[in-house]
C-alpha positions in Angstrom: -4.6 -12.4 -19.9 -6.7 -9.8 -20.5 -6.2 -6.7 -21.5 -5.9 -3.8 -18.8 -9.0 -1.5 -17.4 -8.5 2.0 -18.7 -7.8 4.1 -15.3 -10.2 6.7 -15.9 -13.2 4.0 -15.3 -15.1 5.4 -12.1 -16.4 1.3 -10.7 -15.5 0.2 -7.7 -17.3 -3.4 -6.8 -18.3 -4.5 -3.3 -15.5 -5.4 -0.5 -14.0 -8.1 -1.4 -14.2 -10.7 1.6 -11.2 -12.5 0.0 -8.7 -9.1 0.7 -10.1 -9.0 4.3 -9.7 -12.8 5.0 -5.9 -13.2 3.6 -4.8 -10.2 5.5 -6.5 -11.5 8.6 -4.7 -14.9 8.3 -1.5 -12.9 7.1 -1.8 -11.0 10.5 -2.2 -14.3 12.7 0.6 -16.0 10.6 2.8 -12.6 11.2 1.8 -13.1 15.3 2.8 -16.7 15.6 6.1 -16.0 13.5 7.3 -13.3 15.9 7.1 -15.3 18.9 10.0 -17.1 19.4 9.6 -20.7 20.2 6.0 -21.1 19.1 5.8 -24.3 18.4 2.8 -23.2 15.7 5.8 -21.2 13.5 6.5 -24.9 12.4 3.7 -24.8 10.4 3.3 -21.8 9.3 3.3 -20.8 5.1 7.3 -20.1 5.4 7.6 -23.3 5.7 5.9 -24.8 3.2 7.6 -23.0 0.2 9.5 -19.2 -0.9 7.2 -17.0 0.2 5.1 -16.2 3.8 3.0 -14.3 5.0 5.2 -11.1 4.5 4.7 -11.2 0.8 0.6 -12.0 1.4 0.6 -9.2 3.9 2.2 -6.3 1.9 1.0 -7.7 -1.0 -2.6 -7.2 0.1 -1.7 -4.0 1.2 -1.0 -2.5 -1.7 -4.6 -4.3 -3.4 -6.3 -2.7 -0.3 -4.8 0.6 -0.9 -6.1 0.8 -4.2 -9.6 0.6 -3.2 -8.7 2.9 0.2 -7.1 5.4 -1.9 -7.3 5.2 -5.3 -11.0 6.5 -6.1 -9.9 10.0 -4.4 -7.1 10.7 -7.1 -9.9 9.8 -9.2 -13.1 11.8 -7.9 -11.5 14.5 -6.1 -7.9 15.0 -7.9 -4.4 14.7 -7.8 -3.9 16.4 -4.6 -6.8 15.6 -2.3 -5.2 12.1 -3.2 -1.6 12.8 -2.5 -3.4 14.9 0.9 -5.1 11.4 1.8 -2.2 9.6 1.2 -0.2 12.2 3.8 -2.8 11.1 6.4 -2.4 7.3 6.7 1.5 7.8 6.4 1.2 10.3 9.8 -1.0 7.5 11.1 1.3 4.8 9.8 4.5 6.9 11.5 2.3 7.3 14.9 1.4 3.8 15.1 5.1 3.0 14.3 6.5 5.3 17.2 3.5 3.7 19.4 4.9 0.2 18.7 8.5 1.2 19.6 7.5 2.7 22.8 5.2 0.1 23.9 8.2 -2.9 23.3 10.1 -0.9 24.6 8.2 -0.6 28.3 7.4 -4.1 28.4 11.3 -5.1 28.4 11.7 -2.4 31.3 8.6 -3.7 33.0 9.4 -7.1 33.0 13.6 -6.6 33.3 13.4 -8.6 35.9 10.5 -10.9 36.1 10.7 -12.3 32.3 14.6 -11.2 31.6 13.1 -7.5 29.0 16.7 -6.0 28.9 17.7 -9.6 27.5 15.2 -10.0 25.2 15.6 -5.9 23.9 19.2 -7.1 23.5 17.8 -10.0 20.7 15.2 -7.4 19.0 18.3 -5.0 18.8 17.0 -2.2 20.6 19.1 -2.3 23.8 20.7 1.0 22.6 17.7 2.3 23.2 18.4 1.8 27.0 21.8 2.8 26.5 21.7 6.1 24.6 18.0 7.1 24.5 18.8 10.8 22.7 20.7 9.2 19.8 18.2 6.5 19.4 14.9 8.2 19.7 16.2 10.7 17.4 17.2 8.0 14.8 13.4 6.3 15.6 11.8 9.7 14.3 14.4 10.2 11.2 13.9 6.0 10.5 17.7 5.9 10.5 17.2 3.2 13.1 14.9 0.9 12.6 15.9 -2.5 14.9 14.7 -5.8 13.8 11.2 -6.6 13.6 10.3 -2.9 13.7 10.5 -2.0 9.6 6.9 -3.4 8.4 5.4 -0.1 8.8 8.5 2.2 8.4 8.2 -0.3 4.5 4.5 0.4 4.4 4.8 4.1 4.8 7.1 4.3 2.2 5.6 2.6 -0.3 2.2 4.1 0.8 4.5 7.7 0.1 5.0 6.4 -3.6 1.7 6.2 -4.6 1.2 9.3 -5.6 4.3 9.4 -8.0 2.6 5.6 -9.6 -0.7 8.2 -9.9 1.5 10.7 -12.1 3.0 7.5 -13.9 -0.5 5.7 -14.8 -1.8 9.1 -16.4 1.0 8.9 -18.9 0.3 5.3 -19.5 -1.3 2.4 -17.3 1.8 0.0 -17.7 4.4 2.8 -16.5 3.8 2.1 -12.0 4.7 -1.6 -12.8 7.7 -0.7 -15.4 9.1 1.7 -13.5 8.7 -0.7 -10.1 10.3 -3.4 -11.9 13.0 -1.3 -12.9 13.7 0.4 -9.4 13.6 -3.7 -8.2 16.4 -4.2 -10.8 18.7 -1.6 -9.9 18.5 -3.1 -6.2 19.5 -6.5 -6.9 22.4 -4.7 -9.2 23.9 -1.9 -7.4 22.4 -3.0 -3.4 20.4 0.1 -2.9 19.4 0.0 0.5 18.4 2.1 3.9 20.7 1.9 7.2 19.6 0.3 9.8 21.2 2.2 12.6 21.4 -0.3 15.3 24.4 -1.9 14.5 27.4 -1.4 11.9 26.4 -2.1 8.2 22.8 -3.2 9.6 20.6 -2.7 7.1 16.3 -2.3 7.0 14.8 -6.1 7.0 12.7 -5.5 4.7 14.3 -2.7 1.6 11.5 -0.4 0.4 13.5 0.1 -2.5 13.2 -3.7 -3.4 9.6 -4.5 -2.0 7.5 -2.0 -3.5 7.6 -4.4 -6.4 5.4 -6.8 -4.7 3.0 -3.4 -3.2 2.4 -1.9 -6.6 1.7 -5.7 -8.3 -0.8 -5.5 -5.9 -2.0 -1.9 -6.4 -1.9 -2.1 -10.0 -4.2 -5.0 -10.4 -7.0 -3.7 -8.2 -6.3 -0.4 -10.0 -6.8 -2.3 -13.3 -2.9 -1.0 -14.7 -2.1 -4.2 -15.5 -4.1 -7.2 -17.0 -5.7 -9.5 -14.2 -4.9 -13.4 -15.0 -6.8 -15.7 -15.9 -7.2 -19.2 -14.2 -6.5 -20.7 -17.8 -5.8 -24.4 -16.9 -1.9 -24.3 -18.5 -1.2 -21.3 -16.2 -2.4 -22.8 -13.3 -1.5 -25.9 -13.7 2.3 -24.4 -14.1 2.1 -22.3 -11.1 0.8 -25.7 -8.8 4.1 -27.4 -10.5 6.5 -23.9 -8.7 4.3 -24.4 -5.6 4.2 -28.2 -4.9 8.1 -28.0 -6.0 8.6 -25.3 -3.5 6.9 -27.0 -1.2 9.0 -30.3 -1.8 12.4 -28.4 -1.3 11.7 -26.9 1.7 9.9 -30.1 3.3 12.6 -31.8 5.3 10.6 -35.2 5.3 10.8 -35.0 1.4 14.0 -32.6 0.2 16.5 -34.9 2.6 15.6 -38.5 0.9 15.7 -36.5 -2.7 19.0 -35.8 -3.2 18.1 -33.3 -6.8 16.0 -31.6 -3.8 18.2 -31.4 -1.3 20.5 -29.6 -4.3 17.6 -27.4 -5.1 17.3 -26.4 -1.7 20.9 -25.6 -0.9 20.8 -23.4 -4.0 17.9 -21.4 -3.3 19.0 -20.6 0.2 22.9 -19.5 -1.0 21.3 -16.9 -3.5 17.9 -16.1 -2.0 17.8 -12.4 -0.1 14.5 -12.2 1.5 15.4 -8.1 2.5 15.5 -7.4 -1.2 12.8 -9.4 -2.5 14.3 -12.5 -4.1 12.5 -13.0 -7.4 12.0 -16.8 -6.7 9.8 -15.8 -3.5 8.0 -12.9 -5.4 7.1 -15.7 -8.0 6.2 -18.2 -5.9 3.8 -15.2 -3.8 2.3 -15.3 -7.5 2.1 -18.7 -8.1 0.5 -19.4 -5.0 -1.8 -16.5 -4.9 -3.4 -18.0 -8.6 -3.6 -21.4 -7.5 -6.0 -20.5 -4.4 -7.8 -18.1 -6.1 -8.4 -20.5 -8.7 -10.0 -22.7 -6.3 -12.1 -20.1 -4.8 -13.4 -19.3 -8.3 -17.4 -19.5 -7.4 -16.8 -20.6 -3.8 -15.9 -17.5 -2.4 -19.3 -17.9 -0.1 -16.6 -20.5 1.8 -14.9 -17.3 3.1 -18.2 -16.0 4.3 -19.0 -18.5 6.6 -19.4 -18.2 10.7 -15.5 -19.9 11.2 -14.0 -17.5 8.5 -15.9 -14.1 10.1 -13.0 -13.4 12.6 -10.1 -13.6 10.5 -12.2 -11.2 8.0 -13.2 -8.7 11.4 -9.1 -8.9 12.2 -8.2 -8.1 8.3 -10.8 -5.2 8.2 -9.1 -3.8 11.6 -5.5 -4.4 10.2 -3.3 -1.6 12.1 -4.6 -1.9 15.3 -4.5 -5.5 15.1 -0.9 -5.6 13.5 0.3 -3.5 16.0 -1.4 -5.2 19.4 0.0 -8.4 17.4 3.7 -7.0 17.7 3.4 -6.1 20.9 1.6 -9.4 22.5 4.2 -11.7 20.6 7.4 -9.7 21.9 5.4 -10.1 25.6 4.7 -14.0 24.1 8.9 -14.2 23.5 9.6 -13.1 26.9 7.2 -15.6 28.2 8.5 -18.2 26.5 12.0 -17.5 27.4 11.5 -17.2 30.8 9.4 -20.6 31.4 9.8 -22.2 28.8 8.5 -24.0 25.4 6.4 -26.8 26.7 2.7 -27.2 26.6 1.7 -25.4 29.3 3.6 -22.4 28.0 2.7 -23.0 24.4 -1.1 -22.8 25.1 -1.0 -19.9 27.3 0.8 -17.2 24.8 -1.1 -18.7 22.0 -4.8 -19.0 23.6 -4.1 -15.3 25.1 -2.8 -13.9 22.4 -5.3 -15.2 19.3 -7.8 -14.2 22.1 -6.8 -10.8 22.2 -6.3 -10.3 18.6 -9.7 -11.4 17.8 -11.1 -9.5 20.8 -9.2 -6.2 19.6 -10.2 -6.5 16.3 -14.2 -6.8 17.1 -13.6 -4.0 20.0 -12.1 -1.9 17.1 -14.9 -2.2 14.8 -17.3 -1.6 17.5 -15.5 1.7 18.3 -15.4 2.8 14.9 -19.5 2.5 14.4 -20.8 2.7 17.8 -24.3 2.5 18.4 -24.7 6.4 19.3 -23.1 7.2 15.8 -25.7 5.0 14.1 -27.8 7.0 12.3 -31.5 7.9 12.9 -34.0 5.8 10.8 -36.0 8.5 8.9 -39.2 10.5 9.8 -42.5 8.4 9.1 -44.2 9.9 5.5 -40.7 11.4 4.5 -38.6 9.3 1.8 -35.3 9.2 2.1 -34.2 7.0 -0.7 -30.6 7.1 -2.2 -29.1 9.1 -5.1 -29.7 7.3 -8.2 -26.2 6.4 -9.3 -25.3 6.9 -12.7 -25.3 3.5 -15.0 -22.6 1.3 -14.5 -21.8 3.4 -11.1 -21.6 1.5 -8.3 -20.6 3.1 -4.6 -19.6 1.9 -1.1 -17.8 3.4 2.0 -14.6 3.2 3.0 -13.1 2.8 6.3 -13.5 6.2 7.2 -17.3 6.5 5.5 -16.7 8.5 2.3 -17.9 6.7 -0.5 -15.2 5.6 -3.0 -15.5 4.9 -6.4 -12.5 4.0 -8.7 -11.3 1.1 -11.1 -11.3 -1.0 -8.5 -13.0 -4.4 -9.2 -11.5 -7.5 -7.3 -9.9 -9.9 -9.6 -11.8 -12.5 -11.3 -12.6 -15.5 -9.3 
């Protein structure tokens, strides 16, 4: 293990293609997983291990949040950083409300043709149509968080905790993760959770008090608050064994032929709690990430090929793609609910869904950087050289166009 970097180091590495690629891949998997009856759902990571795309998405969101906001805290101070966090949370809140309204509208519009109201009951948003005033009040206060609508609220809550983590890091770099682990442990012992509001005793599908652990694992690694693991052979081997055993316990063809693995599977399923971020799932994700990054060490150029660019583009436009993907997944679910899950329907839903998500990502990127906003070329005879950066300081731009700096080096490999 290497020692953590000082939190005051004003260094930022160039954009890490791995972050965008795997975030894009996670968004595609999330779309697939949220289409009921999707045959591709049998091939998503959750079928081959203990963790799934949600763990990957939240971890990468934490890592990317440090890239987006960490430098602001370092360069412009705490208030500026907290202000940018507040603005982003407001954007996420607007996206959450918009997603709900979009899906509810689809259910209403296709109530007759695609059984929209029955599908709304499946999503636990039937109460919205029965008592819209009560539901809207809960929606805007986050006391009404129906099934499949809890990822953005989770992200809002954990992102709002970033300023607190920043203050803790000023006392000691290890404090944010220490406090994060203590809060996670309190959830496991005391069962702290938030009510979802759509049914008696219903709770958020992603408990933010628990899932903040994986978010701040990514954030702390990105900021250099905690040590980044080295790709030593013993560590990678141990991680690979954990991943392999987990896969064996989850793949029917394997565990059904081995009694010990079947018993292991039954024990894991009996004790695992995804809403509260089960420790076995958390460790599985870390082990899987370590193995994948070790395999990519020195081979990152693989993710720069033409085949990977659409996934990278989706990862760069994560919010609009996520909202669009969730909306399309529910529309696809209604289609399969009505017309069945035969091959032609599968091809239609997945083909249209994938094509739309890739198109939305590229259009969103174009809208953010249209040709008419391109900087004009410097006039002849006038030098237009960038200001020299201090030694050891590199500068790049985030999605808002503002230069960011910070202790944001990408993990080795």
